[in-house]
VMD Tcl script that draws the C-alpha trace (Angstrom):
set ca {
  {0.01 0.01 0.06}
  {1.65 3.20 -1.13}
  {-0.30 6.37 -0.75}
  {2.90 8.51 -0.31}
  {3.44 11.06 -3.09}
  {6.56 11.86 -4.73}
  {5.73 15.30 -3.83}
  {5.45 14.48 -0.40}
  {8.78 12.60 -0.42}
  {10.29 15.87 -1.99}
  {9.14 17.73 0.57}
  {10.70 15.46 3.32}
  {14.31 15.95 1.82}
  {13.72 19.89 1.51}
  {12.38 19.56 5.55}
  {15.42 17.78 6.35}
  {17.96 20.06 4.83}
  {16.19 22.92 6.11}
  {16.56 21.32 9.63}
  {20.22 20.70 9.12}
  {21.16 24.09 8.12}
  {19.44 24.72 11.07}
  {36.03 -2.64 -15.06}
  {37.93 0.95 -15.31}
  {37.47 2.88 -18.49}
  {40.02 1.33 -21.02}
  {41.74 4.70 -21.98}
  {39.61 5.47 -24.76}
  {39.40 8.88 -26.29}
  {36.29 10.16 -24.83}
  {33.64 10.00 -21.88}
  {31.07 8.70 -24.23}
  {33.36 5.67 -25.74}
  {34.54 4.95 -22.08}
  {30.72 4.44 -20.76}
  {30.89 1.49 -22.88}
  {27.13 2.29 -23.83}
  {27.96 5.34 -25.99}
  {25.67 7.66 -23.90}
  {22.81 5.07 -24.39}
  {19.49 6.96 -25.22}
  {21.03 10.11 -24.18}
  {23.31 11.29 -27.21}
  {26.47 12.51 -24.81}
  {28.73 12.17 -27.93}
  {26.40 14.65 -30.13}
  {26.32 16.91 -27.05}
  {30.17 16.98 -26.79}
  {30.24 17.92 -30.26}
  {27.74 20.83 -29.84}
  {29.30 22.04 -26.79}
  {27.82 24.24 -24.23}
  {28.34 25.40 -20.37}
  {28.15 23.08 -17.62}
  {27.83 24.36 -14.04}
  {29.00 22.26 -11.21}
  {28.42 22.85 -7.49}
  {31.22 21.17 -5.74}
  {33.76 22.25 -2.96}
  {36.36 19.43 -3.92}
  {39.71 21.03 -4.83}
  {40.82 18.54 -7.39}
  {37.97 18.79 -9.56}
  {39.71 22.17 -10.85}
  {42.41 19.92 -12.48}
  {39.34 17.67 -13.96}
  {37.71 20.82 -15.27}
  {41.07 22.21 -17.02}
  {41.78 18.96 -18.57}
  {38.25 18.66 -19.78}
  {38.11 21.99 -21.37}
  {41.29 21.32 -22.98}
  {40.10 18.13 -24.36}
  {36.61 19.38 -25.36}
  {37.45 23.15 -26.18}
  {33.76 23.73 -27.25}
  {32.75 22.95 -23.56}
  {32.69 25.22 -20.51}
  {33.27 23.91 -17.26}
  {32.13 26.41 -14.28}
  {32.95 25.44 -10.95}
  {30.86 27.30 -8.09}
  {31.40 26.54 -4.13}
  {27.70 27.02 -3.05}
  {28.83 26.07 0.55}
  {30.17 22.99 2.00}
  {28.10 19.76 2.67}
  {24.65 20.54 4.20}
  {24.53 24.33 3.02}
  {25.06 23.14 -0.47}
  {22.21 20.60 -0.19}
  {19.97 23.27 1.16}
  {20.79 25.51 -1.59}
  {20.43 22.72 -4.15}
  {16.83 21.56 -2.77}
  {15.72 25.26 -2.65}
  {16.84 25.55 -6.37}
  {14.67 22.45 -7.31}
  {11.72 23.42 -5.54}
  {12.03 27.11 -7.39}
  {12.32 25.27 -10.77}
  {15.37 27.31 -11.59}
  {18.68 27.90 -10.75}
  {20.01 24.28 -10.13}
  {23.49 23.33 -11.31}
  {24.00 20.76 -14.15}
  {26.47 18.78 -11.51}
  {26.34 18.80 -7.92}
  {28.84 16.99 -5.32}
  {26.90 14.97 -2.88}
  {28.54 13.03 -0.12}
  {27.19 9.27 -0.03}
  {25.25 9.66 3.35}
  {23.11 12.45 1.63}
  {22.55 10.90 -1.72}
  {19.42 8.98 -0.69}
  {17.53 11.50 0.00}
  {17.91 12.99 -3.39}
  {17.66 9.77 -4.94}
  {14.23 8.86 -3.22}
  {12.82 12.12 -4.05}
  {13.84 11.66 -7.63}
  {15.57 14.95 -7.55}
  {18.61 13.72 -9.12}
  {18.80 11.68 -12.80}
  {19.21 7.97 -12.79}
  {22.28 7.75 -14.69}
  {21.85 4.19 -16.15}
  {20.33 5.37 -19.29}
  {23.62 7.24 -19.92}
  {25.89 4.07 -19.63}
  {26.81 4.52 -15.69}
  {25.69 0.94 -15.04}
  {28.82 -0.31 -16.87}
  {30.95 1.07 -14.06}
  {29.61 -1.42 -11.53}
  {33.18 -3.03 -11.44}
  {35.21 0.13 -12.09}
  {34.80 1.37 -8.15}
  {35.56 -0.70 -5.12}
  {32.53 -1.89 -3.45}
  {31.66 0.54 -0.47}
  {31.66 3.57 -2.91}
  {29.79 1.95 -5.87}
  {26.93 0.55 -3.19}
  {26.54 3.87 -2.00}
  {25.61 5.52 -5.35}
  {23.28 2.50 -6.43}
  {19.60 2.40 -5.17}
  {16.80 -0.14 -6.18}
  {18.99 -1.06 -9.34}
  {19.30 2.59 -10.54}
  {22.65 4.45 -10.49}
  {22.17 7.87 -9.03}
  {25.74 9.29 -9.12}
  {29.35 8.08 -9.91}
  {31.87 8.02 -6.94}
  {34.30 10.87 -6.75}
  {36.41 9.65 -3.93}
  {36.29 7.21 -0.99}
  {37.20 6.86 2.70}
  {38.12 3.41 3.61}
  {39.21 3.46 7.24}
  {42.58 2.92 8.69}
  {44.38 3.69 12.08}
  {46.45 6.36 12.33}
  {48.69 6.31 15.17}
  {51.35 8.35 17.00}
  {54.57 6.04 16.62}
  {56.69 8.20 19.17}
  {54.07 7.91 21.75}
  {53.67 3.96 21.37}
  {57.26 3.57 21.35}
  {57.70 5.74 24.25}
  {55.55 3.48 26.33}
  {56.45 0.41 24.84}
  {52.88 -0.38 23.88}
  {52.03 -2.49 20.62}
  {49.89 -1.11 18.02}
  {46.39 -2.86 18.34}
  {45.42 -5.11 15.82}
  {41.88 -5.95 17.55}
  {39.42 -3.55 19.21}
  {39.79 -5.66 22.49}
  {43.81 -4.85 22.31}
  {42.70 -1.47 21.54}
  {40.73 -1.15 24.89}
  {43.95 -2.54 26.59}
  {46.43 -0.27 24.89}
  {44.19 2.80 25.83}
  {44.29 1.38 29.44}
  {48.08 1.21 29.25}
  {48.76 4.69 27.56}
  {46.64 6.21 30.19}
  {48.06 4.80 32.99}
  {51.72 5.60 31.84}
  {50.74 8.96 31.27}
  {47.45 10.30 32.46}
  {47.65 13.14 29.65}
  {47.52 10.82 26.91}
  {44.16 9.35 25.60}
  {43.91 6.50 22.88}
  {41.98 8.79 20.79}
  {39.06 11.59 21.23}
  {35.11 11.53 20.94}
  {32.39 13.58 21.91}
  {29.86 11.75 19.94}
  {30.17 11.74 16.16}
  {27.36 9.91 13.85}
  {29.65 9.39 10.98}
  {32.57 7.82 13.11}
  {29.79 5.79 15.01}
  {28.09 4.28 11.96}
  {31.41 3.44 10.30}
  {32.18 1.61 13.19}
  {29.01 -0.45 13.38}
  {29.22 -1.02 9.70}
  {32.90 -2.83 10.22}
  {31.42 -4.56 13.17}
  {28.87 -6.19 10.68}
  {25.88 -4.18 11.78}
  {23.39 -3.29 9.28}
  {20.99 -1.15 11.06}
  {19.25 0.67 8.12}
  {17.34 -1.01 5.21}
  {15.50 0.83 2.54}
  {13.22 -0.21 -0.44}
  {11.38 2.53 -2.06}
  {9.69 4.02 0.87}
  {9.80 1.07 3.21}
  {12.37 1.84 5.82}
  {13.72 -0.41 8.56}
  {15.85 0.78 11.50}
  {17.33 -1.74 13.99}
  {20.28 -0.69 16.47}
  {19.70 -4.09 18.12}
  {21.33 -6.01 15.82}
  {24.36 -8.07 16.73}
  {27.17 -5.73 14.84}
  {25.95 -2.62 16.84}
  {25.83 -4.64 19.99}
  {29.48 -5.72 19.49}
  {30.29 -1.95 18.70}
  {28.92 -0.80 21.95}
  {30.13 -3.55 24.01}
  {33.64 -2.22 23.40}
  {33.20 1.62 23.14}
  {31.19 1.39 26.22}
  {34.34 0.36 27.98}
  {36.32 3.36 26.59}
  {33.56 5.57 27.98}
  {33.06 4.44 31.33}
  {36.91 4.34 32.21}
  {37.23 7.84 30.61}
  {39.89 6.72 28.23}
  {38.93 8.95 25.47}
  {39.55 12.57 25.42}
  {36.42 14.67 25.59}
  {37.53 16.80 22.89}
  {35.62 17.56 19.66}
  {37.10 16.52 16.31}
  {38.30 19.51 13.91}
  {38.35 22.00 16.99}
  {41.97 23.88 17.81}
  {41.96 21.71 20.84}
  {41.93 18.54 18.67}
  {44.65 19.72 16.36}
  {46.94 20.46 19.45}
  {46.21 16.99 20.87}
  {47.30 15.35 17.58}
  {50.42 17.49 17.57}
  {51.67 16.88 21.25}
  {50.66 13.21 21.19}
  {47.63 13.34 24.10}
  {45.74 12.07 21.53}
  {47.12 8.78 20.28}
  {45.11 7.43 17.39}
  {42.57 8.29 15.04}
  {40.38 5.60 13.32}
  {39.32 7.53 10.24}
  {39.08 7.88 6.58}
  {42.19 7.43 3.87}
  {41.70 10.92 3.24}
  {43.16 12.20 6.43}
  {46.80 12.63 5.44}
  {46.50 15.82 3.92}
  {44.98 17.17 7.01}
  {47.85 16.12 9.06}
  {50.24 17.59 6.42}
  {48.28 20.66 6.66}
  {46.98 20.92 10.09}
  {49.53 19.06 12.21}
  {52.95 19.91 10.74}
  {54.93 20.11 13.72}
  {54.27 16.32 14.29}
  {55.82 15.23 10.94}
  {57.24 11.83 11.19}
  {55.82 11.11 14.62}
  {52.75 9.37 13.03}
  {52.23 6.26 11.11}
  {49.44 4.25 9.55}
  {48.30 0.75 10.51}
  {45.20 -1.36 9.50}
  {41.77 -0.74 11.11}
  {41.76 -2.97 14.52}
  {39.44 -5.89 13.94}
  {36.28 -6.99 16.00}
  {38.00 -10.71 15.97}
  {41.38 -11.78 15.51}
  {42.32 -12.81 12.14}
  {39.31 -10.97 10.47}
  {39.94 -8.90 7.50}
  {37.12 -6.34 7.27}
  {37.05 -2.42 6.98}
  {34.46 0.05 6.50}
  {33.77 3.64 4.76}
  {34.03 6.66 6.61}
  {33.49 9.92 4.35}
  {33.46 10.33 0.62}
  {31.25 12.02 -2.24}
  {30.05 11.64 -5.54}
  {28.87 13.61 -8.55}
  {25.01 13.67 -9.45}
  {23.21 15.08 -12.11}
  {19.95 16.91 -10.93}
  {16.81 16.47 -12.56}
  {16.49 20.37 -13.21}
  {19.90 20.57 -15.05}
  {19.67 22.12 -18.27}
  {22.65 20.17 -19.82}
  {22.35 16.56 -18.54}
  {24.24 14.98 -21.55}
  {27.45 17.38 -21.25}
  {26.99 17.08 -17.24}
  {27.11 13.38 -17.47}
  {30.06 13.47 -19.79}
  {32.02 15.65 -17.30}
  {31.14 13.35 -14.22}
  {32.39 10.47 -16.21}
  {35.58 12.11 -17.07}
  {36.22 13.15 -13.69}
  {35.45 10.01 -11.89}
  {36.87 7.09 -14.37}
  {39.86 6.82 -16.34}
  {42.71 9.51 -17.12}
  {40.64 12.19 -15.33}
  {40.45 10.21 -11.87}
  {43.95 9.39 -12.33}
  {44.74 13.04 -12.49}
  {42.54 13.72 -9.61}
  {44.44 11.35 -7.76}
  {47.81 12.85 -8.35}
  {46.15 16.10 -7.16}
  {45.71 14.31 -3.75}
  {42.30 12.86 -4.20}
  {42.02 9.16 -2.67}
  {40.68 7.17 -5.54}
  {37.42 5.16 -5.61}
  {38.39 3.34 -8.74}
  {40.01 -0.04 -8.43}
  {42.48 0.57 -11.30}
  {44.01 3.55 -9.44}
  {43.89 1.71 -6.03}
  {45.90 -1.35 -7.30}
  {48.32 0.92 -9.59}
  {52.00 0.41 -8.80}
  {52.65 4.13 -8.73}
  {49.72 4.93 -6.03}
  {50.76 1.93 -4.03}
  {54.21 2.69 -3.79}
  {53.62 6.47 -3.17}
  {55.99 7.48 -0.14}
  {54.46 9.76 2.82}
  {57.09 11.86 4.05}
  {54.85 12.98 6.99}
  {54.69 9.20 7.73}
  {58.29 8.63 8.04}
  {58.57 7.74 4.34}
  {55.88 4.89 4.87}
  {54.02 3.68 1.71}
  {50.52 4.28 3.39}
  {48.52 3.63 0.39}
  {49.24 -0.03 0.55}
  {47.05 -0.39 4.03}
  {44.56 2.08 2.49}
  {43.80 0.00 -0.83}
  {43.61 -3.13 1.31}
  {41.10 -1.30 3.41}
  {39.28 -0.46 0.06}
  {39.47 -3.95 -0.95}
  {37.74 -5.33 2.38}
  {34.93 -2.85 2.85}
  {31.84 -4.79 4.27}
  {29.36 -5.04 1.70}
  {25.37 -4.48 2.30}
  {25.61 -1.15 3.95}
  {23.09 1.54 3.32}
  {22.01 4.84 4.79}
  {18.77 6.09 5.71}
  {16.75 8.41 2.56}
  {16.91 11.20 5.38}
  {20.48 10.59 6.95}
  {21.08 14.15 6.95}
  {18.23 14.73 9.38}
  {19.20 11.56 11.28}
  {22.61 12.72 11.70}
  {21.46 16.05 12.95}
  {19.90 14.66 15.94}
  {22.49 12.44 16.87}
  {23.87 14.61 19.80}
  {20.43 14.89 21.16}
  {20.27 11.03 21.54}
  {23.48 9.19 21.36}
  {25.54 12.06 22.28}
  {23.86 12.03 25.92}
  {25.99 9.03 26.37}
  {29.11 11.38 26.53}
  {27.84 13.86 28.66}
  {25.98 11.70 31.19}
  {25.35 8.12 32.41}
  {23.05 7.18 29.60}
  {24.46 4.09 27.94}
  {25.40 3.89 24.30}
  {22.95 1.24 23.47}
  {20.18 3.49 25.32}
  {21.54 6.49 23.31}
  {21.16 4.51 20.19}
  {17.59 3.14 20.99}
  {16.54 7.02 21.34}
  {18.43 7.84 17.99}
  {16.37 4.92 16.39}
  {13.08 6.27 18.00}
  {13.95 9.60 16.90}
  {14.40 8.67 13.32}
  {11.55 6.29 13.10}
  {9.25 9.01 14.30}
  {10.42 11.61 11.68}
  {10.60 9.01 8.80}
  {6.80 8.22 9.55}
  {5.56 11.82 9.93}
  {7.53 12.56 6.39}
  {5.54 9.83 4.77}
  {7.93 6.51 4.84}
  {6.61 3.37 6.06}
  {9.27 2.96 9.00}
  {9.41 -0.42 10.77}
  {6.22 -1.69 9.66}
}
mol new
graphics top color blue
foreach p $ca { graphics top sphere $p radius 0.5 }
foreach p [lrange $ca 0 end-1] q [lrange $ca 1 end] { graphics top cylinder $p $q radius 0.2 }
display resetview
């Protein structure tokens, strides 16, 4: 029984955004050829020959290189990059343009966790008709799963964030503590570090939706399931319990620094060694280099600790895609640019500029794998990141209103960090709030 209209779901996305504000392309000659489908019913080749202007709303810096190279290859095409705001600010602007019926860009950068909202509202194009479905083996599993929904392809992955453990080798060596290979060993290392020096914490945490869901993902939890307007939310599954059982120990014993990530205090803790590790996405190295320059040589990268000894499972943490809004004026040209920027030579050029690849060919290339990171003492850290990308657990999905859900995380789960509320109870409260909101917006949640 489907009584909910697409218009109501579109309204749900608008409301959510408002509340938050409150096999690789074969090196062929052009994007249409690379798609393997010649653009399908959408005549991408013809659009390239005709030319025109493509407006791209994005904040990712390596797209400047992709745009310049694309214009050089197709001089009759003009790519205009516009920073309409980062993350939620751009999503609100995009939704407002869609609602107004004018002003929408031809291409929009959309983070994986937010894409479902635009897909369910049919605010972005299904790119299958342009040949995008042919890239199902081009990208690593996590990013590809993130852009596909009900057998449609709503964007192409621009980058990825397979997780790894960044650790301060200087601190671990000083206290003679081994780098943990399991999360149980991580708790033991946290105890040992804090005992050796009460000013040192294994990590920081004040409650973060992205980090929490990523670690639940790695632990085997799959709390979200969506099919059309049917949504299931269950934070009582085994994987979630595995995560909360371990992380609760760290909170109960005051073994994590009560410092918010990306704050000045956080950068200071990374620099002076009082924050000893970060379990985070592979896009982090550039932030170390620019924000924690004084600790160059102190840090290294290790595989993400496992929930059971001998396992080899990872998860994604962050990452973005490029989508074509349904209101775009130059859809064929927009798709041509998206394909160029995310596959083949375009993707490789962006990787050379510092982007972390979502394409398996770049992840497996010798040049990429053997890149030495001076910041990490010359370590070839990409080998660890690539292994992580190859072992991301499959079957993960986000809510079609994840932006809203994340906005109320600290009102629910966040209580576990400032009171005696257990993490499990905080997650129950988050589930309840997400169910209520989804139901109010016309989704069939937990029915």
